[in-house]
N, C-alpha and C positions, 0 to 999 in steps of 0.2 A: 494417478499418484500412484507409487510405491508405497507400500506402508512400511513404516520404519525405516524409511530414511530422510527423518526429519529427527536428528541426534542427538544427544546433549555434548558430545565436542569430540571431531575426530583426532582432534590433537593434544598433545601435552596440556598440560593446565599451562594455560594464560598467565604471566605473569607480567605485566603494563605496568613499567617502571613511573611514579609520579609526573617526572619530565617528559617520557614517551605519552603520557595520555593529552598532557598541555600542548603539544607538540601536534599532534592530532585533532586540537581542537584550532589551532593557528593553521593546521591544511584545511580544515571543513571551511572557516572562516575566509580562505580567501578563495579557493574554491566559490564557492556562495557570494564574494564580492563581482568577483572576476564573470562570472556570467549576470551578474545582476545590471553590470554593464552593459552584456550585450543585449539582456532585453530590453532596458531602456534605450539603447538603440534600435532596436526592432519597432519599440510603443514610435519613436520621436522620425520616425520614416512609414508611420501609417500601417504599420505591421504588414507590410508588402515584402514578401519575400521576393529576390534577386533571383530570379531563375535563368541567367546569366552564371550564375554562380551555382542555385541549387535545380536538383532532378527530381523532380515526381517519382517516387516509385511505388505507393502505397497509401489509400485513405482507406476508414473506414467509420461510417457515420459523417461525424461533422471534422474528423481530423486528420489531416492531410501532411504523410512523411515524405522526408526530402531526402536523398544523398548528395554530399557534395562531389560536384566534378572535378577528375584527378586532375588538370589543365586549373582550376580552382585553388585547390588546394597546395596545387604545385607554386602558385606563382605568391599566393599569401604566407607559404608557410606552415600552413597547419597541418601536416600531415600528423598524427599523434604517435603516430610509430613505424616502425620499417616493415608492418604487413601491406600499405598500404591500401588499407581496408578504409573506406571514406569516412567521415564526418556525416554524422544522422541530423535533424533539424524536424522537429514534429512538432504543428499549429493548428489551431485550431479552438471549437469550443465543444466541450461533453455537457449532460445533461447531470443535473445535481449541483448542492452546495456545494461550495469549497470546507465547508468544516465536516461536513459529511464525506467528502474524498481525502481529505487528511486524516479520519478516524479509519477509512478504510487502508491508507497511505502506511501509517505507523504502524509497527510489529516491533515493541520493546524483547521479549521471551520469546521462546521456541512455540508456544499455546497460540499466541498472538501470530508467530508467523506461519503457522501449520495450519488454521484457521483462514491467513489471508492468502493463501496459494489455494487453496479450496476454492476461491471461490472467483478470482483471478488470475489462476493457470500461469504463474507468473517464474514458477521453480519448480525442480524437481525435488529437491532435497536442501537439508539447510541447518545449521546449529547455528547458535547464539555464542561467540568468544568471549565477549568481556563488554561489557555496559560503560562506554564512558562519561556520558549523558544521560540521563532519566530523568522520565515525565511527572513532574511537579502537578499537585493541586492549580498551581500559579499558571503553570505553561503543560495544560496534558498532552499537547502535540510537540513537545520538544525533545528531540530524543538524539541520540550520536552514539552508534554501537556497533563494532569489531565483528566481521559474523563470516561465514563462511554458505555460499552455496553451488549447487550443482546445476547444469542443466544437460537435460538429453538432446543426443545431437541425432539424427536422420541417420537411419543404418549401424547405431552402435551395438547393437545387438549383433550383429553378423562379422564380429571385428576388426569390421574394414576400417573404422574412426572409431576413437574414442570422447567418453563424455571429455565436457568441460568443468571445473570446478575454479573458483574466485574467493579471494580472502579479501574483504572490502572493510571501508567503513560506511556506513549509511545513516543519514541523517535527516532528519524533519522538524521544521518547526514556521515559521511564519519572517517575513520582512515587507520593510516600505519600500514599495516605488520612488523612482525620483518625482513621479507625478501626486505623491500620499496615499498612494492606495495599498489597501494589505494586499502580500503574497503569500499563498506557502509554498511551501520548494521541499523538493526532496531529492535528499545527494547521497550516489553509489559512487565511489572511488576507492582502487586496487590497493592495497597495501601488503607488507612483508612483514614476516618476526622471523627470527630465528625459530620458533616451533612450528611455523607451517607450513614443514616440508610439504615436497609433491606427495602425494597420494597413490598409491596404486593406481593402473587404469585409467587412469584420469588425466590429463591434460591443464596443467593450469593456465588460465588466459586474465586477460586485463580489463577494467572496464571504468567507463568517467563518464558517467549521467547525471545529469540534473535538471527537473522539471519545477517552473514556475505556475499554480494555478492565481488567478483571479475573478472575483463572483463580478461576471459582468452582467448578468438580470438576474429575476426571481428566481430561477431553478436551472441557470446555464453559466458555466462556467469556463473560463478563457483558457487554454493551456497556451504555455511554452517550454519545451526544453529540447535537448540537443547533448550528443555527447558521442560514443563508441563502445561496442564489446569489441575486445580481438578476441579472438578464439585461441590466437596463437596456435603453430602447427603447421600442418599441411591440408587445413581445409579447403574444401572451393568454392572461390569467389562465389560463386552463383547461391550455394548454402549460408554464406555467412548473412549477407546482405540480408536478404529477405527476412530473415530470421533474427534481425536487429530489429527490422520496422515492425515482427509485429511484437516483441518486447515494448516495442514507444506506444502500440497500440490498446495492450494492454490495459494503460491507463483509465479508457473507456468504462472499466467495473470497479473501479476503486470508488465512485460514488453509492453503488450498489453494496458493496463489502461493506464498506460504514453505515448504510440502513441494518444487513442483516445482522452486523456486529451491536446493532442497537437494539432489534427485537430480541434476539439473544439474552443480552441483558435483562432486559425485562421479563422475560421467560422466567428468568433464574430468580426473580425477585416475586414476581407473582406467584411461582412455586415454594421459596421462603414465607410469604403472607398465608399462603393457605394452609402452610406446616404452621403455621401460630395459631389462628383464627379459623382454621377450615374454612373448605370455600366456598363460599357463598350459592341460596338455595337459587334456582332462576326459575322464573316459569315456563310452561314449557311452547313459546311461542319464539320465531325467528327474532333476537332483538335488534336487526337490519329492518323488516318488512316489516315486521308484527305477524306474520304467517304461521297459523298453528302449524306445531312441529307434527306430525303423522308417527304413528308406531305400528298400523298398520302394515300386515305383511306386503313388502312388493311395493310401500309405497316410497319410490327412491326420491323423488323431486321435493321431498322436506324430511332426507333423514336426518338421527339424531345428530348432529355431528355440533360441538361446543367451542368455543373460540376458548383459547389455552391462555388468553389474559384476562380477559372479563368474566372468565364462564359461563357467558349468557350460550342457550344455542342459535346456533345460524343454521337456516335452510341450505338445501344444495345449490342454490341459483345463488345466495348472497355471499357463502365462505370465500374467504381467500386461504391459498394454501401455496406457503414458502419452505423450497426445503433448505434447511439450518446445517451447519456444519455446525459439532460439537468433540470437545477433545476430553478423552475422559484423563485419568491420575497417569496412565501410562504412558501420554504422549499419542494413542492412538486415533485416528479420527473417523468419526460417524456422520451420515449425514438423514435427515428425519424429516420428511412432512408433515409440515404443523399448519394448524389449523387457526385460523385469527378470525374474525366481525371484521368489514371497513370502517368502524369506528375507532376500534383500536390498533389497527392499520394506519389510519391516517391521524393518527392521536401521536403515533410512538416516531411517523417518520419525518412528520415536523419538528420532533424532540432537537433540543440541539445539543447535537455530535458532544458537543463542548463538555457543556454537564453530564452529559450522560458517562461520559469519561471518567470525570472526576468525582460522580456518586460509585461507578467502579471501584474506584483507589479505595474511595473510604470501605467497602462493603467485601473486598477483598482482604481472605485470613491470611493470604499469601503477605500481605500490605505492602507500599512502595518504601525504597529508601528515599525519606528525604532528607539527609544529611547533607552537609555542604561539600563532601567528594565527589555528591554525583549531581549538585546543581552549582548554574556558575548566574555572572551577572551577562549585560549584554553590550555590546562593542558597535558603536555607531561607525556608520560610514560615510561617503560623501555626502550623501543624499536623506542623512536621518535614518537610514536602516539601519534597524536593530538585527543585530547575527545573536542567534539563540547560544552560544556558546560563549567562552571566558574572557575579560580584556585582556587586551594588549598589551 
């Protein structure tokens, strides 16, 4: 990641009218419901991919990415643009809990976008243009935000090609499937406004992607995602399609991102508690295995490290080190290795991400906008599905 490319706004100040805000919510609702129908059809078909229509192009862990075959797209009339680029389908399972994935997906402001990108590596530069729906205590993973992002393109530094950027709405929340199961969703869809003019040395692309996640087991989540990244311009197809596949496969990192965000929040809480009450004085034994912590020169096996959550000592064998991302007030990101004990790691990773998101809202000095202008009722679909945005 290049420092300084997560900026406040590359465009003049956005002033989206109330009517346009409602239209954006309707647009998001329509896309969600249409693709929810497609997901339900996939489930009804026993989750089998029609290889006559879809060609496998990439896989990672237990996620498989397919590209629609040109002849199938032509006969079905599903080509999204004149570029001839195929629709992409990504199905399979990923490790992690649904709530952790959603906590890793949602990024309602520039700080959370910056942190998410550091873990997921999904964008090169970004900005929040205007929030349409913000998270609330009732729905902490519900959001609809107008954003801008930039993606680095191979060989862009040679001036042979230009980076691509996108102006889009990003939506997150929950819906209910035809079978009554809870699904998390993540929507990205290109939009345009008079203020969002094309920027120098970049080509404006189009994106329309939606993913659904379902808790399939204690630590297994099923994923179904489809859509397209159209970078426009004269990019070579052999560069575009693999890049689209990689973007879909970055989803395997969402649960990890959610876990790291929980750790960061609990670190902030532990630091605040220690400032208010002082750090507890722990015995010189490992809080995990009870081995004495050595202080002799060269006694590296029992080094005097401490868990940054409970402040207990941990030996070299038992300590768990995680690399966490932090954003300073100037929105510059830094990464630091932080030591934990296994007990605290287990406690935090098993915490509810939804409860953690709510607690962060309550403790945030910046506050969260709970006004009716940024919250809304739900709208029911054909299957009793709840859409996060306004009623029609």
